[in-house]
C-alpha positions, -999 to +999 in steps of 0.1 A: -073-603+176-042-596+154-011-616+163+023-601+168+054-612+149+067-630+179+035-650+183+038-662+147+076-669+151+068-694+179+050-715+154+075-711+125+100-738+115+129-715+125+151-727+096+162-693+083+162-709+048+154-677+030+132-696+006+103-672+014+124-643+002+130-629+037+165-630+053+153-647+085+123-664+099+117-635+123+117-610+094+092-632+076+070-635+107+070-597+112+058-591+076+031-618+080+019-600+112+017-567+093-002-583+064+027-577+040+032-615+032+008-645+034+017-672+059+015-697+030+047-682+015+067-703+040+072-737+024+079-754+058+050-740+079+028-769+090-008-772+079-019-769+115+000-737+120-013-723+087-049-731+097-043-715+131-027-684+118-044-676+086-076-663+101-059-645+130-034-627+107-060-616+081-062-577+083-096-564+094-092-535+070-095-545+034-066-537+011-074-519-021-052-508-050-054-473-066-030-460-092-006-488-086-005-480-049-019-503-021-040-487+006-055-502+037-049-538+047-039-527+082-043-543+115-043-511+135-060-477+131-031-455+142+005-459+130+019-454+165+003-487+175+023-506+148+038-493+116+014-493+086+021-519+059+008-496+032+020-461+038-002-430+039-007-409+008-011-372+002-037-355-020-044-320-034-079-309-044-091-293-076-126-281-084-145-275-116-154-241-101-117-230-104-105-213-136-076-226-156-051-202-140-060-213-105-058-249-116-024-245-131-011-226-100-023-254-078-006-281-099+026-261-099+025-259-061+019-297-060+049-305-081+071-283-059+065-306-030+088-335-039+118-345-018+135-375-002+134-383+035+154-411+050+155-428+016+118-424+009+103-401-017+077-377-003+053-361-027+016-357-035+003-389-050-034-381-054-054-354-071-091-351-060-112-334-086-145-321-072-175-317-094-192-283-091-220-293-115-204-290-149-199-326-163-179-315-194-156-294-172-152-323-148-141-346-176-116-321-189-102-314-154-099-352-147-078-355-180-056-327-168-051-343-134-044-377-149-018-362-172+003-353-141+007-391-135-010-389-101-038-411-091-072-393-095-102-392-072-134-383-090-156-366-065-191-363-077-227-372-066-239-370-102-242-403-120-242-386-154-211-365-146-194-396-132-200-414-166-183-385-184-153-385-161-149-423-163-152-422-201-123-396-200-099-414-176-114-448-167-083-466-180-062-450-153-083-467-126-093-437-105-114-437-074-150-429-080-160-411-048-197-406-051-219-433-037-245-422-012-279-435+001-297-421-029-275-431-058-255-461-046-270-487-070-262-466-101-228-456-088-220-492-080-229-503-115-206-477-129-177-487-106-181-524-114-182-518-151-151-496-150-133-518-125-126-489-101-128-484-063-160-468-052-160-442-024-190-440-001-203-408+015-229-401+042-242-375+066-228-396+095-213-430+102-246-447+106-257-436+072-223-447+057-227-481+074-262-486+059-250-476+024-220-499+026-243-528+038-266-522+008-237-521-016-223-554-003-256-570-009-250-560-046-217-579-042-196-548-047-169-550-020-143-528-038-153-500-015-137-471+003-155-451+030-153-413+034-172-395+061-182-361+047-199-346+077-199-308+072-169-309+048-162-284+020-144-297-011-112-281+002-113-302+034-123-332+014-092-328-006-071-328+025-091-358+038-089-378+006-059-399+017-080-413+045-104-429+020-091-465+022-073-465+055-103-453+076-082-430+098-046-420+101-022-405+126-039-371+133-006-352+132+004-364+098-005-330+082+018-313+107+048-330+092+052-357+118+072-388+106+051-416+094+058-452+084+067-462+049+060-492+028+084-521+035+111-528+010+132-559+006+164-556+028+197-551+009+219-581+009+254-576+022+280-597+040+304-581+064+339-593+058+348-620+083+382-604+088+366-573+103+347-594+128+378-615+137+398-584+143+373-568+167+352-592+188+330-564+200+321-554+165+314-591+157+290-591+186+273-560+174+268-575+139+255-608+155+229-589+174+220-564+148+215-589+120+188-606+140+165-577+132+171-573+095+137-570+079+121-555+109+100-524+101+109-488+111+086-477+140+089-442+153+098-444+190+104-482+189+132-495+210+128-533+214+121-564+192+085-564+205+078-529+192+105-529+165+128-499+163+135-464+151+172-455+143+183-445+178+163-472+195+180-498+173+215-485+180+208-483+218+194-518+218+222-536+199+249-519+220+231-530+252+222-565+241+257-572+227+273-562+260+295-537+242+281-506+260+249-499+278+240-462+275+202-467+281+177-456+255+191-424+239+181-403+209+204-397+179+217-364+193+223-379+228+241-408+212+265-384+195+270-368+229+283-400+244+306-407+215+341-395+208+339-375+175+363-388+149+373-378+114+359-398+084+393-411+075+396-426+110+363-444+109+364-481+115+337-509+117+317-505+149+317-467+148+285-447+146+276-425+117+253-395+121+232-376+096+213-343+096+183-328+079+166-361+071+132-351+085+123-328+057+123-290+053+102-271+078+100-300+103+110-292+139+144-305+148+155-309+112+185-286+116+204-309+140+213-346+141+183-365+129+195-401+121+222-426+132+234-459+119+262-484+125+292-482+102+304-517+091+333-507+069+340-503+032+313-476+028+284-496+042+261-492+072+236-513+091+207-489+090+173-488+107+153-476+077+122-493+066+130-521+070+162-525+089+188-533+063+223-527+051+228-496+030+254-482+007+269-448+018+278-439-018+242-429-025+238-392-030+212-391-002+236-402+025+264-379+012+241-349+012+230-355+048+263-367+064+270-351+098+299-370+113+313-402+129+314-410+165+332-438+185+313-456+212+341-479+224+379-484+221 
């Protein structure tokens, strides 16, 4: 059973030495629990603790790397259970049955979907190229797909056509999605020779299981599994981002927020003078900094679950004793504040943003994000992970809504 960050923290040295690269022992333990860091990265963890934790924290889902992006390596199947360490990816499908005009139109549509949401770039990272039977056309289309600098998924059941495609773009390390119960030995040999991830197909899960077992006997464990029960190549394109994670949040395609890959927290030291001048602000910082490095979790509102932006703000105000307003969303937090002008903002005020969910997402027109203003153009922000952030970035300027004061 996967351990929680708090379970690991109990066995940690609790030195907050930062030698592991994390700002606190708790931040390190949260990353270990998510599979983002090995337990051995702590130089002071006892051998007994390492032995106890190593097996328990190993992710049951193998991590693979495609196109410089890590997929899988998760301890949960759904991101609402605990945020994904390696974020979900989007794919667009092409087919050798499409003419050049249709392919160019699809690529133009793909490039148009590219925007920033809460500091994260959202765009199509994969192109799935489906083989309609023409090997030469498949190789040409794979070259065109690779030229867009997206990771490519070669979708073919033909060993001969797979050879042509790999000869064309094998150096880009695509996914070869084509192993099945009839061709798995030949496809495995191709994948091993090219050093690429092999996708496994089957009529049902039982058949996929048997094919994977047969492949592992060949000592090819660089696999990804794709159920293709009654799928057209169009639905396979939509489903391609599931290949290595074995199942994602089902509303992902409806534009629901999803977890992003953890970054290193920004280092910033709040001026001591600000904390001395306002003991309530000092208490907010004391509580808030405990959670630097914690991941963003949609709906989270406690250290056990981690936080989203409004859950974080509600928690630190309550735990610091400054003001208990319960668990409120960003819009409701603005409602209990006294609105103030930007030139009047002081450390301890809240800052609100709008339109951070992405175009076309329900609720994007109003207040969508909140953070704690700490002075001098910086905020303590529940992004992914919780960290300080610089308001001078164009992203924050573009989405700024207003300031609010929670206490006098």
